[in-house]
Structures are given as structure tokens and as C-alpha cells.
KOLLONU-592000 format. One record per atom (N, C-alpha, C): residue in one letter; x, y, z. Coordinates in steps of 0.05 Angstrom, whole numbers, padded with zeros to 5 digits, always signed. Example, Ala and Ser with C-alpha at 12.3 -4.5 7.8 and 13.67 -1.06 7.14 Angstrom:
! residues 2
A+00264-00114+00156 A+00246-00090+00156 A+00264-00066+00156 S+00257-00045+00142 S+00273-00021+00143 S+00258+00001+00157 
END
This chain:
! residues 349
X+00161-00427-00144 X+00158-00408-00122 X+00167-00421-00096 X+00161-00447-00092 X+00169-00461-00068 X+00199-00463-00067 X+00212-00468-00090 X+00241-00470-00091 X+00254-00443-00084 X+00242-00422-00094 X+00253-00395-00088 X+00252-00389-00059 X+00229-00395-00047 X+00226-00389-00018 X+00246-00406-00001 X+00250-00431-00010 X+00268-00448+00005 X+00297-00439+00003 X+00305-00430-00021 X+00332-00422-00025 X+00339-00396-00011 X+00319-00380-00005 X+00323-00354+00009 X+00317-00356+00038 X+00309-00379+00048 X+00299-00380+00076 X+00321-00373+00096 X+00346-00382+00090 X+00368-00376+00109 X+00373-00347+00112 X+00375-00333+00089 X+00379-00304+00091 X+00356-00289+00105 X+00332-00296+00097 X+00309-00282+00108 X+00306-00288+00138 X+00311-00312+00147 X+00309-00319+00175 X+00330-00304+00191 X+00354-00301+00179 X+00375-00285+00192 X+00367-00257+00196 X+00354-00245+00175 X+00345-00218+00176 X+00323-00215+00197 X+00305-00235+00197 X+00283-00234+00216 X+00293-00234+00244 X+00313-00251+00251 X+00324-00252+00278 X+00340-00227+00285 X+00349-00212+00266 X+00364-00188+00272 X+00347-00163+00270 X+00321-00165+00264 X+00304-00141+00260 X+00301-00126+00286 X+00300-00141+00309 X+00298-00127+00335 X+00323-00111+00340 X+00346-00123+00333 X+00371-00109+00337 X+00371-00083+00320 X+00362-00085+00295 X+00362-00061+00278 X+00343-00040+00290 X+00320-00049+00300 X+00301-00030+00311 X+00313-00015+00335 X+00326-00030+00352 X+00338-00017+00376 X+00360+00003+00367 X+00377-00006+00348 X+00398+00011+00339 X+00387+00036+00326 X+00366+00033+00310 X+00355+00056+00297 X+00342+00075+00316 X+00329+00065+00337 X+00317+00082+00356 X+00338+00098+00371 X+00360+00085+00378 X+00382+00099+00392 X+00393+00120+00374 X+00396+00114+00348 X+00409+00133+00330 X+00391+00156+00325 X+00365+00152+00324 X+00346+00173+00319 X+00346+00193+00342 X+00351+00183+00366 X+00351+00201+00389 X+00379+00213+00393 X+00398+00204+00378 X+00425+00214+00380 X+00428+00241+00366 X+00447+00256+00374 X+00452+00282+00361 X+00467+00280+00336 X+00478+00256+00329 X+00494+00253+00305 X+00488+00226+00291 X+00463+00222+00282 X+00456+00197+00268 X+00468+00196+00240 X+00471+00172+00230 X+00480+00168+00203 X+00456+00164+00185 X+00452+00181+00165 X+00428+00180+00148 X+00436+00177+00119 X+00418+00164+00104 X+00421+00164+00075 X+00400+00183+00064 X+00399+00186+00038 X+00382+00207+00026 X+00353+00200+00030 X+00339+00218+00045 X+00310+00215+00050 X+00297+00242+00045 X+00274+00242+00032 X+00259+00266+00028 X+00230+00261+00037 X+00220+00279+00053 X+00192+00277+00061 X+00174+00289+00040 X+00148+00283+00042 X+00129+00293+00022 X+00129+00324+00020 X+00137+00337+00042 X+00137+00366+00042 X+00161+00377+00027 X+00179+00359+00019 X+00202+00368+00003 X+00226+00374+00020 X+00225+00371+00047 X+00248+00377+00063 X+00268+00355+00059 X+00294+00364+00056 X+00316+00345+00053 X+00325+00336+00080 X+00321+00311+00087 X+00329+00301+00113 X+00356+00287+00113 X+00371+00291+00091 X+00397+00279+00088 X+00417+00293+00107 X+00432+00277+00122 X+00452+00289+00140 X+00479+00276+00134 X+00500+00291+00136 X+00526+00280+00132 X+00534+00262+00155 X+00553+00245+00149 X+00562+00227+00170 X+00580+00242+00189 X+00571+00245+00213 X+00586+00260+00233 X+00603+00242+00251 X+00595+00217+00253 X+00611+00199+00269 X+00607+00171+00259 X+00624+00163+00240 X+00621+00136+00228 X+00624+00114+00249 X+00638+00120+00270 X+00643+00099+00290 X+00619+00094+00307 X+00599+00113+00307 X+00576+00110+00324 X+00558+00088+00316 X+00557+00082+00290 X+00540+00060+00280 X+00548+00053+00252 X+00548+00027+00246 X+00554+00018+00219 X+00529+00014+00203 X+00505+00019+00215 X+00480+00014+00202 X+00468+00041+00195 X+00461+00046+00169 X+00448+00072+00163 X+00420+00073+00174 X+00414+00094+00187 X+00388+00097+00200 X+00372+00119+00187 X+00347+00114+00179 X+00331+00133+00165 X+00310+00145+00183 X+00302+00170+00178 X+00283+00183+00195 X+00257+00168+00196 X+00244+00169+00219 X+00220+00153+00224 X+00194+00168+00219 X+00196+00193+00210 X+00172+00209+00206 X+00168+00216+00177 X+00181+00202+00159 X+00179+00208+00130 X+00156+00193+00118 X+00145+00204+00096 X+00125+00190+00080 X+00138+00175+00057 X+00159+00186+00046 X+00171+00174+00022 X+00201+00169+00027 X+00211+00149+00013 X+00240+00144+00014 X+00250+00142-00015 X+00271+00158-00020 X+00285+00157-00046 X+00314+00151-00040 X+00325+00130-00052 X+00353+00122-00047 X+00365+00109-00071 X+00391+00109-00071 X+00406+00097-00094 X+00424+00074-00084 X+00425+00053-00101 X+00442+00031-00095 X+00471+00037-00097 X+00478+00061-00107 X+00506+00070-00109 X+00515+00080-00082 X+00497+00085-00063 X+00504+00095-00037 X+00521+00073-00023 X+00541+00081-00008 X+00558+00062+00007 X+00542+00045+00026 X+00518+00054+00034 X+00502+00038+00052 X+00495+00011+00041 X+00494+00009+00014 X+00487-00016+00001 X+00512-00033-00007 X+00535-00025+00003 X+00559-00040-00005 X+00558-00069+00004 X+00569-00086-00012 X+00571-00115-00006 X+00544-00128+00000 X+00524-00119-00015 X+00497-00132-00013 X+00484-00126+00014 X+00488-00103+00025 X+00476-00096+00051 X+00445-00094+00049 X+00432-00098+00072 X+00404-00094+00074 X+00399-00069+00091 X+00386-00049+00080 X+00384-00023+00093 X+00356-00019+00105 X+00354-00012+00131 X+00327-00007+00143 X+00316+00020+00136 X+00290+00021+00131 X+00276+00046+00125 X+00251+00047+00142 X+00246+00069+00155 X+00224+00072+00174 X+00204+00093+00164 X+00179+00086+00159 X+00159+00104+00148 X+00135+00104+00166 X+00124+00129+00172 X+00102+00131+00191 X+00078+00146+00179 X+00075+00147+00153 X+00052+00161+00141 X+00032+00140+00132 X+00008+00150+00126 X-00013+00132+00116 X-00009+00124+00087 X+00007+00140+00072 X+00013+00133+00044 X+00039+00146+00036 X+00051+00135+00016 X+00077+00145+00007 X+00089+00128-00015 X+00114+00134-00021 X+00128+00121-00043 X+00155+00111-00033 X+00164+00088-00043 X+00191+00078-00040 X+00203+00076-00067 X+00224+00092-00073 X+00237+00092-00099 X+00266+00087-00096 X+00275+00064-00107 X+00302+00055-00103 X+00315+00053-00131 X+00335+00069-00136 X+00348+00069-00162 X+00375+00055-00160 X+00386+00047-00184 X+00412+00033-00185 X+00412+00009-00166 X+00391-00007-00169 X+00389-00031-00152 X+00411-00051-00158 X+00425-00059-00137 X+00447-00078-00141 X+00438-00106-00133 X+00448-00126-00147 X+00441-00154-00141 X+00449-00161-00112 X+00430-00174-00098 X+00435-00184-00071 X+00431-00164-00049 X+00425-00139-00056 X+00420-00119-00035 X+00390-00118-00029 X+00383-00104-00008 X+00355-00104+00000 X+00348-00081+00018 X+00322-00078+00022 X+00311-00058+00041 X+00293-00072+00061 X+00295-00064+00086 X+00275-00072+00106 X+00258-00048+00111 X+00233-00048+00102 X+00215-00026+00105 X+00197-00031+00129 X+00199-00014+00149 X+00182-00016+00173 X+00160+00005+00171 X+00135-00004+00168 X+00112+00013+00167 X+00099+00013+00194 X+00093+00037+00204 X+00080+00038+00231 X+00060+00061+00232 X+00042+00059+00251 X+00021+00079+00254 X+00012+00078+00283 X-00005+00098+00291 X-00015+00099+00318 X-00035+00076+00324 X-00047+00065+00303 X-00066+00043+00306 X-00058+00020+00288 X-00068-00004+00294 X-00064-00026+00276 X-00077-00019+00249 X-00067-00031+00228 X-00076-00023+00201 X-00076-00046+00182 X-00090-00042+00160 X-00087-00059+00136 X-00070-00043+00117 X-00048-00055+00108 X-00031-00041+00089 X-00032-00054+00062 X-00030-00038+00041 X-00029-00048+00014 X-00006-00035-00001 X+00007-00050-00019 X+00028-00039-00036 X+00021-00045-00065 X+00032-00028-00082 X+00029-00033-00111 X+00057-00027-00124 X+00068-00047-00136 X+00094-00043-00150 X+00090-00030-00176 X+00105-00008-00181 X+00101+00007-00206 X+00109-00009-00231 X+00095-00004-00253 X+00102-00017-00278 X+00130-00008-00288 X+00140+00014-00278 X+00166+00024-00286 X+00189+00009-00272 X+00182-00009-00254 X+00203-00025-00240 X+00217-00043-00260 X+00243-00041-00261 X+00259-00059-00279 X+00275-00079-00263 X+00279-00074-00238 X+00294-00093-00221 X+00277-00118-00215 X+00289-00140-00212 X+00275-00164-00204 X+00278-00168-00174 X+00254-00169-00161 X+00254-00168-00132 X+00234-00188-00121 X+00238-00194-00096 X+00218-00208-00080 X+00211-00191-00056 X+00186-00192-00048 X+00177-00176-00025 X+00163-00196-00006 X+00171-00195+00019 X+00160-00214+00039 X+00152-00199+00065 X+00132-00208+00078 X+00124-00198+00104 X+00138-00214+00124 X+00157-00202+00138 X+00173-00217+00158 X+00166-00211+00186 X+00151-00190+00191 X+00141-00185+00218 X+00116-00168+00216 X+00095-00176+00229 X+00070-00162+00228 X+00047-00181+00232 X+00025-00176+00218 X+00001-00193+00220 X+00002-00216+00200 X-00013-00213+00179 X-00014-00234+00159 X-00019-00222+00132 X-00012-00237+00111 X-00018-00229+00084 X-00047-00236+00078 X-00062-00216+00067 X-00091-00221+00061 X-00096-00221+00030 X-00077-00210+00015 X-00080-00210-00014 X-00052-00207-00026 X-00043-00226-00043 X-00058-00249-00052 X-00064-00269-00030 X-00078-00291-00036 X-00087-00309-00016 X-00063-00318+00001 X-00067-00318+00027 X-00044-00326+00045 X-00037-00355+00041 X-00011-00361+00048 X-00001-00388+00045 X-00016-00407+00063 X-00023-00432+00053 X-00037-00451+00070 X-00021-00462+00093 X+00006-00458+00092 X+00023-00468+00114 X+00031-00445+00132 X+00030-00450+00157 X+00038-00429+00177 X+00067-00423+00174 X+00074-00397+00173 X+00102-00389+00171 X+00105-00361+00181 X+00129-00355+00192 X+00134-00328+00201 X+00140-00310+00178 X+00145-00321+00154 X+00152-00306+00130 X+00132-00312+00109 X+00118-00291+00099 X+00098-00295+00078 X+00105-00278+00054 X+00103-00291+00030 X+00109-00276+00006 X+00086-00257-00001 X+00094-00232-00008 X+00075-00212-00017 X+00076-00209-00047 X+00101-00207-00058 X+00105-00202-00086 X+00130-00216-00095 X+00130-00226-00120 X+00154-00236-00133 X+00151-00230-00163 X+00174-00222-00174 X+00173-00214-00203 X+00160-00235-00220 X+00164-00261-00213 X+00154-00283-00230 X+00132-00299-00216 X+00116-00285-00199 X+00095-00300-00186 X+00071-00305-00204 X+00070-00293-00228 X+00049-00299-00247 X+00022-00285-00241 X+00021-00268-00221 X-00004-00255-00214 X-00006-00229-00229 X-00031-00218-00230 X-00036-00193-00244 X-00019-00171-00232 X-00007-00155-00249 X+00010-00133-00240 X-00005-00113-00223 X-00030-00107-00230 X-00045-00087-00216 X-00058-00097-00191 X-00053-00122-00184 X-00064-00133-00159 X-00052-00119-00135 X-00069-00108-00118 X-00059-00096-00093 X-00050-00118-00074 X-00026-00116-00065 X-00015-00136-00046 X-00019-00125-00018 X-00036-00139-00002 X-00045-00127+00023 X-00038-00146+00047 X-00035-00134+00070 X-00027-00148+00094 X-00037-00132+00118 X-00037-00145+00141 X-00045-00131+00166 X-00020-00127+00184 X-00024-00108+00203 X-00002-00102+00221 X-00005-00118+00247 X+00015-00117+00263 X+00014-00129+00290 X+00028-00110+00309 X+00014-00102+00330 X+00025-00082+00349 X+00032-00056+00334 X+00015-00049+00315 X+00017-00024+00300 X+00041-00022+00281 X+00053-00045+00275 X+00076-00045+00256 X+00074-00069+00237 X+00086-00065+00214 X+00090-00087+00195 X+00117-00083+00182 X+00133-00104+00180 X+00160-00102+00169 X+00161-00119+00144 X+00170-00105+00123 X+00170-00117+00096 X+00199-00118+00086 X+00208-00141+00076 X+00234-00144+00064 X+00232-00143+00034 X+00247-00125+00022 X+00249-00123-00007 X+00277-00132-00015 X+00279-00153-00030 X+00305-00165-00036 X+00308-00167-00066 X+00331-00158-00077 X+00336-00160-00105 X+00350-00186-00111 X+00346-00196-00136 X+00361-00220-00144 X+00370-00215-00173 X+00389-00232-00183 X+00401-00227-00209 X+00381-00224-00231 X+00384-00203-00248 X+00366-00200-00271 X+00371-00221-00293 X+00352-00225-00309 X+00356-00243-00332 X+00374-00229-00352 X+00389-00245-00367 X+00408-00234-00386 X+00394-00225-00411 X+00397-00200-00419 X+00384-00190-00443 X+00405-00191-00465 X+00404-00211-00482 X+00424-00215-00502 X+00411-00224-00528 X+00419-00213-00550 X+00409-00222-00576 X+00423-00247-00584 X+00408-00269-00585 X+00420-00295-00590 X+00432-00297-00618 X+00422-00282-00637 X+00432-00284-00664 X+00457-00268-00667 X+00457-00244-00659 X+00480-00226-00663 X+00501-00228-00641 X+00492-00240-00617 X+00510-00242-00594 X+00520-00214-00585 X+00502-00195-00587 X+00509-00168-00579 X+00492-00161-00555 X+00506-00153-00534 X+00492-00145-00509 X+00478-00118-00513 X+00454-00115-00501 X+00441-00090-00502 X+00455-00070-00483 X+00453-00044-00488 X+00466-00025-00470 X+00455-00028-00441 X+00473-00025-00422 X+00465-00028-00394 X+00448-00004-00385 X+00427-00010-00371 X+00409+00010-00360 X+00406+00005-00330 X+00410+00025-00314 X+00407+00021-00285 X+00380+00010-00278 X+00380-00009-00260 X+00355-00021-00251 X+00342-00004-00229 X+00316-00003-00229 X+00302+00012-00208 X+00278-00003-00198 X+00270+00004-00174 X+00247-00007-00161 X+00230+00016-00149 X+00204+00015-00154 X+00186+00035-00144 X+00160+00022-00135 X+00151+00030-00111 X+00125+00020-00102 X+00111+00042-00086 X+00085+00042-00088 X+00068+00060-00071 X+00057+00042-00048 X+00052+00055-00026 X+00039+00040-00003 X+00016+00057+00008 X-00003+00044+00020 X-00026+00057+00032 X-00034+00041+00057 X-00037+00055+00079 X-00045+00043+00104 X-00073+00052+00112 X-00089+00034+00119 X-00117+00040+00128 X-00120+00032+00157 X-00122+00051+00175 X-00126+00043+00203 X-00150+00026+00207 X-00148+00006+00224 X-00170-00013+00227 X-00186-00007+00252 X-00211-00014+00251 X-00229-00011+00274 X-00219-00030+00296 X-00225-00023+00321 X-00216-00039+00343 X-00227-00067+00342 X-00251-00070+00332 X-00262-00097+00328 X-00261-00106+00299 X-00243-00092+00284 X-00243-00096+00255 X-00232-00123+00247 X-00244-00135+00227 X-00233-00158+00213 X-00242-00155+00184 X-00233-00173+00167 X-00239-00170+00139 X-00269-00174+00133 X-00283-00190+00150 X-00311-00195+00145 X-00327-00170+00151 X-00319-00154+00172 X-00335-00131+00180 X-00336-00110+00158 X-00317-00111+00140 X-00317-00092+00118 X-00341-00095+00100 X-00355-00118+00102 X-00377-00124+00084 X-00404-00116+00096 X-00406-00112+00122 X-00432-00106+00133 X-00440-00077+00126 X-00466-00072+00125 X-00476-00045+00119 X-00467-00025+00141 X-00462-00001+00133 X-00454+00020+00152 X-00479+00029+00168 X-00476+00033+00194 X-00498+00045+00209 X-00499+00075+00204 X-00520+00088+00216 X-00524+00116+00210 X-00500+00134+00219 X-00489+00128+00242 X-00466+00144+00251 X-00442+00140+00233 X-00438+00115+00224 X-00416+00110+00205 X-00420+00124+00178 X-00445+00125+00170 X-00452+00138+00144 X-00444+00168+00146 X-00451+00181+00168 X-00445+00209+00171 X-00414+00214+00172 X-00401+00197+00188 X-00372+00200+00190 X-00358+00194+00164 X-00367+00174+00149 X-00355+00167+00124 X-00360+00188+00103 X-00383+00201+00103 X-00388+00222+00084 X-00368+00245+00088 X-00362+00251+00114 X-00344+00273+00119 X-00315+00267+00112 X-00307+00242+00113 X-00279+00234+00109 X-00273+00223+00082 X-00294+00217+00066 X-00289+00203+00041 X-00276+00221+00020 X-00259+00209+00003 X-00247+00224-00019 X-00266+00227-00043 X-00283+00207-00046 X-00304+00210-00067 X-00331+00203-00055 X-00351+00219-00064 X-00379+00215-00057 X-00395+00218-00082 X-00406+00196-00092 X-00420+00196-00117 X-00449+00185-00114 X-00467+00198-00127 X-00495+00188-00128 X-00499+00175-00155 X-00510+00150-00154 X-00513+00136-00180 X-00528+00110-00177 X-00531+00097-00199 X-00545+00071-00200 X-00525+00049-00208 X-00530+00025-00199 X-00513+00002-00205 X-00523-00011-00231 X-00506-00012-00251 X-00513-00024-00277 X-00508-00054-00276 X-00486-00062-00264 X-00479-00091-00262 X-00458-00095-00241 X-00455-00120-00233 X-00434-00127-00214 X-00420-00152-00225 X-00394-00154-00218 X-00379-00178-00227 X-00356-00182-00208 X-00347-00207-00206 X-00324-00215-00189 X-00299-00215-00207 X-00279-00200-00198 X-00253-00199-00212 X-00234-00215-00195 X-00233-00242-00200 X-00217-00259-00183 X-00187-00254-00186 X-00176-00248-00210 X-00148-00243-00212 X-00139-00219-00195 X-00157-00200-00190 X-00150-00176-00174 X-00163-00177-00146 X-00175-00200-00139 X-00187-00204-00113 X-00206-00182-00105 X-00225-00175-00123 X-00243-00154-00117 X-00269-00158-00132 X-00290-00145-00123 X-00316-00144-00137 X-00318-00116-00151 X-00326-00116-00176 X-00328-00091-00191 X-00358-00083-00193 X-00363-00058-00187 X-00390-00047-00190 X-00390-00027-00214 X-00405-00033-00234 X-00408-00014-00256 X-00430+00006-00249 X-00422+00032-00246 X-00441+00052-00235 X-00445+00074-00255 X-00470+00081-00260 X-00478+00104-00276 X-00480+00128-00257 X-00462+00147-00260 X-00460+00170-00242 X-00482+00190-00248 X-00499+00196-00228 X-00520+00216-00231 X-00510+00243-00221 X-00495+00243-00200 X-00485+00268-00188 X-00458+00264-00174 X-00439+00282-00179 X-00413+00281-00166 X-00414+00301-00143 X-00416+00291-00119 X-00416+00308-00095 X-00388+00315-00086 X-00370+00296-00089 X-00342+00302-00082 X-00324+00282-00097 X-00301+00291-00105 X-00281+00273-00117 X-00254+00286-00114 X-00244+00285-00090 X-00217+00295-00084 X-00198+00272-00085 X-00174+00278-00095 X-00153+00257-00097 X-00128+00266-00083 X-00112+00246-00075 X-00087+00251-00061 X-00065+00255-00081 X-00041+00265-00073 X-00019+00268-00091 X-00011+00242-00105 X-00017+00219-00092 X-00010+00193-00105 X-00030+00186-00127 X-00052+00200-00129 X-00073+00193-00148 X-00075+00212-00171 X-00053+00224-00179 X-00053+00244-00200 X-00061+00232-00227 X-00059+00205-00230 X-00065+00193-00255 X-00094+00185-00257 X-00111+00191-00237 X-00139+00184-00237 X-00155+00204-00253 X-00171+00194-00272 X-00187+00213-00288 X-00209+00225-00271 X-00217+00249-00278 X-00239+00262-00264 X-00265+00248-00271 X-00282+00245-00250 X-00308+00232-00253 X-00328+00254-00259 X-00344+00250-00280 X-00364+00270-00288 X-00392+00257-00286 X-00412+00275-00285 X-00439+00265-00285 X-00446+00251-00312 X-00463+00231-00310 X-00471+00215-00333 X-00449+00196-00343 X-00427+00196-00328 X-00405+00177-00335 X-00411+00150-00323 X-00399+00130-00334 X-00400+00103-00323 X-00373+00096-00311 X-00372+00091-00285 X-00346+00085-00272 X-00347+00058-00259 X-00324+00046-00255 X-00321+00020-00241 X-00311+00025-00213 X-00328+00019-00193 X-00320+00021-00165 X-00314-00007-00155 X-00298-00008-00133 X-00289-00034-00123 X-00298-00039-00095 X-00301-00065-00089 X-00306-00075-00062 X-00289-00100-00058 X-00283-00108-00033 X-00269-00133-00029 X-00285-00156-00042 X-00272-00176-00052 X-00286-00196-00067 X-00306-00212-00049 X-00300-00213-00023 X-00318-00227-00005 X-00343-00211+00000 X-00344-00186-00009 X-00368-00169-00006 X-00386-00168-00030 X-00383-00188-00048 X-00400-00188-00072 X-00429-00189-00064 X-00446-00171-00075 X-00475-00171-00068 X-00488-00197-00078 X-00507-00206-00062 X-00521-00231-00068 X-00539-00228-00093 X-00548-00204-00098 X-00565-00199-00121 X-00562-00170-00129 X-00565-00165-00155 X-00562-00137-00165 X-00589-00123-00161 X-00588-00098-00150 X-00612-00083-00146 X-00623-00073-00173 X-00648-00065-00173 X-00659-00053-00198 X-00643-00029-00207 X-00639-00025-00232 X-00623-00003-00242 X-00635+00024-00237 X-00660+00025-00228 X-00673+00050-00222 X-00667+00059-00193 X-00656+00041-00177 X-00650+00047-00149 X-00624+00063-00147 X-00625+00086-00134 X-00602+00103-00132 X-00588+00099-00105 X-00562+00100-00105 X-00545+00096-00081 X-00526+00120-00078 X-00516+00123-00054 X-00494+00143-00049 X-00469+00127-00044 X-00450+00128-00062 X-00425+00113-00059 X-00404+00131-00046 X-00393+00121-00024 X-00373+00137-00009 X-00348+00119-00005 X-00324+00131-00009 X-00300+00115-00005 X-00275+00130-00010 X-00253+00115-00014 X-00227+00127-00017 X-00213+00115-00042 X-00195+00131-00053 X-00177+00121-00074 X-00154+00107-00060 X-00151+00081-00064 X-00130+00066-00052 X-00111+00057-00074 X-00088+00070-00077 X-00068+00063-00097 X-00081+00063-00125 X-00096+00083-00130 X-00109+00086-00157 X-00135+00072-00160 X-00144+00057-00140 X-00170+00042-00142 X-00191+00056-00125 X-00214+00062-00136 X-00236+00074-00120 X-00251+00052-00104 X-00246+00051-00078 X-00256+00029-00061 X-00280+00040-00045 X-00303+00028-00048 X-00327+00037-00034 X-00326+00027-00005 X-00332+00045+00014 X-00335+00037+00042 X-00364+00036+00051 X-00380+00055+00042 X-00409+00054+00049 X-00425+00061+00024 X-00448+00049+00021 X-00465+00054-00002 X-00495+00052+00006 X-00505+00072+00021 X-00533+00071+00028 X-00551+00078+00004 X-00576+00070+00006 X-00595+00079-00014 X-00598+00110-00012 X-00602+00123-00034 X-00604+00152-00035 X-00627+00162-00018 X-00650+00147-00018 X-00673+00155-00002 X-00666+00154+00028 X-00652+00134+00036 X-00644+00132+00064 X-00625+00155+00072 X-00606+00161+00054 X-00587+00182+00060 X-00601+00209+00062 X-00621+00215+00045 X-00635+00240+00046 X-00649+00244+00073 X-00661+00222+00083 X-00675+00224+00109 X-00654+00228+00131 X-00632+00214+00130 X-00611+00216+00151 X-00599+00244+00150 X-00593+00254+00127 X-00582+00281+00124 X-00601+00302+00136 X-00626+00300+00129 X-00647+00319+00138 X-00648+00318+00169 X-00650+00295+00180 X-00652+00292+00209 X-00627+00302+00223 X-00604+00297+00212 X-00579+00305+00225 X-00575+00335+00225 X-00583+00348+00202 X-00580+00377+00200 X-00599+00391+00220 X-00624+00381+00221 X-00644+00394+00237 X-00640+00389+00267 X-00626+00368+00274 X-00620+00362+00302 X-00594+00375+00311 X-00579+00386+00292 X-00554+00398+00298 X-00532+00378+00304 X-00535+00353+00296 X-00516+00332+00303 X-00497+00325+00280 X-00499+00339+00258 X-00482+00332+00235 X-00453+00337+00241 X-00435+00318+00236 X-00406+00322+00242 X-00391+00340+00223 X-00403+00347+00201 X-00391+00365+00182 X-00413+00377+00164 X-00405+00393+00145 X-00425+00405+00127 X-00435+00384+00109 X-00461+00378+00111 X-00473+00358+00094 X-00487+00371+00070 
END
């Protein structure tokens, strides 16, 4: 891994020093009446692809900054001669799908939001291209464990990094932006050593999902472990994608995936709404046993009695149900009653 990072340092540093130039050029082009665009589709299905109206105006393909998803092909002339193409995304979640990936080409994905955020990506198992992903501008990598040496460039993912495929690769933003470099490198040769017959060529593709979680003004990774106060409980109930009443059967630390797992016996499903990115998530039913997740640093010091009921509230993050608040059911009943009778409930409880 160290050799790989060293061999690519020159290219990545060059890209890092030109990122400001790309940002300025893209901003100018986005405000221009005739920008050069490659194929981009927003989640609403609108085709934002525009024909080249003035090739002399810019040699850099500029992509719309209000899209959730990016779909592009390495056969596009934008990727000629191993070019690195900038992509600007401003949604809390979306997909990057790159087909016909060519060796030596790359994407600079700029993620931005109105607030600073914690971002996570998950590379799809359908990815056949061999790639490296690095954080070249932003905050810091928080999962997998950050590099012990200070560097402006931190590795997030590498095809051969040996880490669990389902591990969420997470990082923080800086000044409400994070810039990620996705770089392809030569694939391994698929050849039958005995027959010396090459396998049929199949276009290489890369696909990843991303999820941004706006951070609290005083937020840090440790604050995610403290119990939610009453106001946070009410707000979290209103905004959570899943709200489950249940008991904790067991807890365990899943170090390969940098998380703590809670085995929960579901007593009542109050809410379980999923986003379009979570279509593969099975429906949670009453009396089912589900595995909920917390950051590994939030591992409980002791397991509560299995007769104690909790209200688990949280979000699906790239297919993982992550708990944000989990008050005791008795505490929640009192809080709900008081909030309704005082007229201070922020939503229908």
C-alpha cells in the first residue's frame, strides 16, 4: 500500500494543486450560457446533458452542481488520453456510476452541502474496474482508521487494501466540501495459463453510493456516543427513517467493519421508511430479530437486562441501519405524553 501511494504521489499532488483551478473554471462555466457538459442525470430523471456549443470556451468538461447522481462512460471524449474529469454533487445521497472505465483515467468528485458533514461511500460489489479512492481536499478520513502520518492526501479505498468490502469508507468535510479522487489503474490479466486463451473482453465499470450526514456545530465523533437529550429525542423521532421498539438481546464489536452491532428483538415497528438507495433492505416486522449498528467507539459498557425495552431511532446509511438515539421506552412514554399535552411536540407523535 505504501509503494502504491508513493508511486502515485506525483499525479495526485498535481491534481491537488490544480483543483482550485478546476473549481474556478467550473464555476465560470456553470454561470455561462454555453457550458460544456457530459452525460448527467439527476434523481428526478431530468437529462442535464447539453451539446457542446462552444468548444473553444473550455477544454474541461463541467458537470452540473445540483445533481444527486452521475452516470458517465469512459468512451466519452472527456476521458481521452487519461483525463481526469470533475464531477460536482450537492445532494445528501446519490450514486456515481462510471462505465467503460479506461486505464489511467479518473474522476474528481466534489461533494458539498450547506453545512459541514460526515460523508460515507460504499463501492458496489458489481465494480469490476480496479481503482483507488483518495481524499485530496476536505477534513479527514475517519473510517478506515486514518493514516498515522500527516498528509494532505489520505487513502479511502483501494481494490487491494484487504479490508472488508462492506466497510463504509467515511470522511469529514472542510468548509462544507470534500474532494475525492477516483483513479483507475491497469486490471490484472485474466488468462488461462493452461490453454493460453484470453477470456472475452468485458467493459470495466465502477459504481459507488455516497451518503452525507450534516454535522452539529459542536459535532465531533465522540459526541455521537452521548445520550440524546429530550429535545433531540423529539427531533430525532420526527426525522428518523426507522423507529423500532424492542429489547437488546446482545451486543458485539465488529472490528472489520468499525462498528458495534446490537441484536434487537423487535416488539413494535413504529416506522420503517427507506430511501431509493435502500431498495435492497428487507422489511422489518414485529417479533423479528434485527442487527442495528452504532459507531464502534459507542459500544455500551454493559448489556441491559433483556426485559428492558428501548426505542431505537435512526437512519439507513448505505444499507446499514444506524441508531442515533435509543431512550428507554418508559422514558419515551413520559416525554411523549408531556410533549403532546403541552402542545410542544414538533410533529405527530
